[in-house]
N, C-alpha and C positions, 0 to 999 in steps of 0.2 A: 205251355207255361216258358215264357220269356225270360224269367228270373235268371240274375246272375247265377242264382246257387242249387239249380234244380238235380244237382248230384248227377248229372252226366259225366261232368269233369269236375276238378278240385281247383285247378290252375286260379280263376276268378275269384273264388269263395278265400282261397290263400293270400290272393294278392290283396283282396278287400280286408281280410284279417290282419294283415301284415300291417296296411298304411291306418288301420285302425288302432295300432299300437302307436305309433308317429309316423309324420308325414315322412315320406319315401319318393326319391328318384326313381326313374327306370332301372338305373345302374345300381341304385341301394338295394333295389328288388331283386335284381340278379343277382349280388354277391350273396345277399339274406338265403336265396334259396339254393346258390351254389354250397353254403354253410350247411344248411340243414340236409341237402340231397346228395350231396358231392358231386354234383354237375351242374354247370351254370347255363340257365336258358339262355336262346340268342337273343338278340334285339326284337328279329321278326316274331318271336314269339312274345315277348314280354309287351310291347308297344301296343299291337291290337287289343290285348286284353284292357290296357289301361284305357286305349279308346271306347270301348265298347261300354266300360264303367262308367266314362264319362259322359258318355250320349246316356245311359240309363239316370243319370243326374245323382250317381252315387259317391263320386268322387268330384274335387275340383281341382286345379291346378294353384299352386302359389310358387312365386319367386323367391328363392334363398340366396339370400345376398346379392340379388340382382342376374344372377349369371343361371344357377343350376334351379332347372324347372321341378317340383318337387308336387306331390299329390297328398291333400287330406281328404277326409270321410265328410261328407254333407250331412245335415241332418236325415234326409232320406237314405242316404248312405250307412248312417248309424243303424236306424231301422232296419233296412237290409243285412246287416249285418248280425243284429239280435236275432231276427227271424230264421236268418239261416243259420246261424248257430244254435237255436233250438232244434232246427232241424236234424243238422249235421249229429248233435247229440242223441237225438232220439232216435236216428238210424244206428248209431254206431256205439254207443254208450255199453253196451254189453260185450262188445267184442275183445276188452280186455281181459276177461275172464277165461272167454274162450280161448284167445290166445296163449295164456298160460298153460291152461289144460294141453294143447296140443303139444308143449315142450316136452 
């Protein structure tokens, strides 16, 4: 399965999800991931993911004020995000209860 969110890794899913909230640049994504995870991913981590998502047709480039390249979801990307979120929830929806029990 060559889909972005085959759940072998979550970076593609997370990037797609963040871009689904609002158009973001690679640097915006790096900063947001640092805020959430405490560590900023390198450009060598983020930009290949963006390239891959773009090759699948799930995101497209837009120019923000003519200088900054940002990315937004395409219609196909919106569908992929819905499908992937549904799959994510079906796999992990019961983990919160298990996590609370383990404390």
